[in-house]
C-alpha positions in Angstrom: -8.1 56.9 16.4 -9.3 59.2 13.5 -11.1 56.8 11.4 -12.6 53.3 11.9 -10.2 50.4 10.3 -12.0 49.2 6.8 -10.6 45.6 8.3 -13.2 45.7 11.3 -16.3 46.6 8.7 -15.5 43.6 6.3 -15.3 41.3 9.7 -18.5 42.9 10.3 -20.1 42.2 7.2 -18.8 39.0 6.7 -20.4 37.7 9.8 -23.6 39.4 9.3 -24.3 37.8 5.8 -23.2 34.4 7.6 -25.5 35.1 10.3 -28.7 36.5 7.8 -28.0 33.5 5.4 -27.4 36.1 3.0 -24.4 35.7 -0.4 -20.9 37.0 0.6 -21.1 41.0 0.2 -19.6 42.3 -3.3 -17.0 44.9 -4.3 -19.2 48.2 -4.8 -18.7 51.7 -6.1 -16.9 52.7 -8.7 -13.3 52.0 -7.3 -14.0 50.1 -4.8 -15.4 52.4 -1.8 -17.7 49.6 0.1 -19.3 46.6 0.2 -22.6 45.5 -2.1 -25.1 42.6 -0.1 -27.8 41.7 -1.7 -31.0 42.2 1.3 -33.0 41.1 0.1 -36.0 42.9 2.5 -38.7 44.0 1.1 -37.9 47.8 1.1 -34.4 47.1 1.8 -33.5 45.3 -1.2 -29.4 46.1 -1.5 -27.7 47.4 1.1 -24.1 49.5 0.3 -21.4 49.9 3.8 -19.2 51.7 3.4 -15.4 51.4 3.7 -13.9 54.8 4.1 -16.1 57.2 4.6 -13.4 58.7 7.3 -9.6 58.2 5.1 -11.4 59.6 1.8 -14.7 61.9 2.1 -14.5 61.8 -1.8 -15.2 57.8 -1.6 -17.9 58.3 1.1 -19.3 60.9 -1.9 -18.9 58.6 -5.3 -20.8 56.1 -2.7 -23.9 57.8 -2.0 -23.9 58.8 -5.4 -24.2 55.4 -6.6 -27.3 54.3 -3.8 -29.0 57.8 -4.9 -28.6 56.8 -8.3 -29.6 52.6 -7.8 -32.7 50.9 -9.5 -33.5 48.5 -6.4 -34.3 50.0 -2.8 -31.2 50.7 -1.7 -29.9 51.9 1.7 -26.2 52.8 2.6 -24.4 51.7 5.8 -21.6 53.8 7.3 -19.5 53.3 9.8 -17.6 56.2 11.3 -16.0 58.9 14.2 -17.2 61.5 12.5 -21.0 61.4 12.1 -21.9 64.6 11.6 -19.7 64.8 8.9 -20.8 62.4 7.5 -24.7 62.6 7.4 -24.0 66.2 5.8 -22.8 63.7 2.8 -25.3 61.9 2.6 -27.7 64.3 2.5 -25.9 66.3 0.1 -26.5 63.7 -2.3 -29.6 63.5 -2.1 -30.2 61.0 0.4 -32.4 61.2 3.5 -30.9 59.4 6.7 -33.0 57.7 9.1 -32.9 59.8 13.2 -31.8 57.1 15.0 -27.6 56.3 15.2 -26.4 52.6 15.9 -23.6 52.1 17.3 -20.2 49.3 15.7 -19.5 47.3 19.4 -17.0 45.0 19.8 -15.8 42.9 23.1 -13.5 40.1 24.3 -15.3 37.1 24.7 -13.1 35.4 27.1 -14.0 37.8 29.5 -17.8 37.8 28.8 -20.3 37.9 32.1 -21.9 35.0 32.3 -26.6 35.1 33.3 -28.9 32.4 33.5 -32.9 33.0 32.3 -34.4 33.9 35.2 -37.7 31.1 36.3 -39.8 30.4 34.3 -37.8 31.4 31.5 -35.9 28.0 29.5 -33.0 28.5 27.2 -32.9 26.8 23.4 -29.5 26.6 21.6 -29.8 25.4 18.3 -26.2 25.2 16.6 -26.1 24.6 13.1 -23.1 25.1 10.9 -21.6 28.2 12.2 -24.7 29.7 13.1 -25.9 29.2 16.6 -29.5 31.1 17.6 -30.6 31.1 21.5 -34.1 31.4 22.4 -35.6 31.9 25.8 -39.6 30.5 26.0 -41.6 31.7 28.1 -44.5 30.2 30.9 -46.8 29.3 27.5 -44.0 28.2 25.4 -44.0 31.6 23.7 -40.7 33.7 22.4 -39.6 35.7 25.1 -36.7 36.7 24.1 -33.7 35.6 20.8 -30.8 35.7 19.2 -28.4 35.0 16.3 -24.9 34.8 16.5 -22.5 33.2 13.7 -18.8 32.2 13.8 -16.7 33.3 11.1 -13.0 32.3 11.8 -11.8 34.0 15.1 -14.7 36.0 14.9 -18.7 35.8 16.5 -20.8 38.2 15.4 -24.0 38.9 17.3 -27.3 39.8 15.6 -31.0 39.8 15.4 -31.0 40.0 19.6 -34.6 40.9 20.3 -37.4 41.0 24.0 -40.9 41.0 23.3 -42.1 43.7 24.8 -44.8 41.7 27.5 -41.3 40.3 28.8 -38.4 42.6 28.9 -37.0 44.2 31.9 -36.8 40.8 33.6 -32.8 40.2 32.5 -34.0 38.0 29.0 -31.4 40.1 27.2 -28.4 40.1 29.2 -28.7 36.0 29.6 -29.5 35.7 25.1 -26.0 37.8 25.1 -24.6 34.9 28.0 -25.8 32.1 25.6 -24.9 33.3 22.4 -21.1 34.3 23.7 -20.6 31.2 25.4 -21.9 29.2 21.7 -19.6 31.6 20.0 -16.4 30.9 22.7 -17.0 27.1 22.2 -16.6 27.4 18.4 -13.3 29.0 18.9 -14.1 32.8 18.7 -12.6 35.2 20.5 -13.7 38.6 19.5 -17.2 39.6 19.7 -19.0 42.3 16.9 -22.2 43.3 16.2 -24.0 46.1 15.3 -26.4 47.7 18.2 -29.8 50.0 17.9 -30.2 52.4 20.4 -32.3 50.0 22.4 -29.3 48.3 22.7 -26.5 50.4 23.0 -27.0 50.3 26.7 -27.1 46.1 27.8 -23.9 45.9 25.3 -21.9 48.7 27.4 -23.2 47.5 30.4 -21.6 43.2 29.7 -18.6 45.1 28.0 -19.1 45.7 24.9 -17.4 48.9 23.7 -17.9 51.6 21.2 -15.8 51.4 18.4 -18.2 54.1 15.7 -21.3 56.0 14.9 -23.2 53.7 12.1 -25.2 55.9 9.7 -28.0 54.9 7.5 -29.3 56.5 5.0 -31.3 56.2 1.3 -33.4 57.4 -1.2 -36.7 59.3 -0.1 -39.5 57.5 -1.1 
């Protein structure tokens, strides 16, 4: 494989906006080179997602230039199988890459491992429409770990999977992912998608998730 398919990026982004209750992404760039999402986060008002960075280098250059000139605080997210070339392109446009690598990962949910939280942790699962939130409570009722999944068609997009620092290395991340996968499969999802931070890559790999692309994130310098 020499490029990441635009449709896979669209599928992930569709679910990500649902998981975060954001408006649907709109075309970005003069030639529809990407998708634009209103994130409504301080310091990250808008995020632009490149669709054809590996397929057409000029596409990435156009998007990067638009992000560099944007009046709002805008970030550029680029799934790629050529991270070195992408980093050079965004730096040439005057953007500042983050020095942390993320991965776009997928899995077949029908074979996802199952892990229950250990005592004394208790699990809470709340589903509202296409979105399910999983919360693990500690012995005093505190939130020890949590995560969200949105189901869009046959896809389940996991997001914001976090474990509190005081409760790490106890298998809670595995338990959250297990509950998210089970809830999504019950709603008809068969494929899992997510963006994995450096900290999460080892966890997801151990659960059978597969690396599909590196993800480079850049923004205009402050």
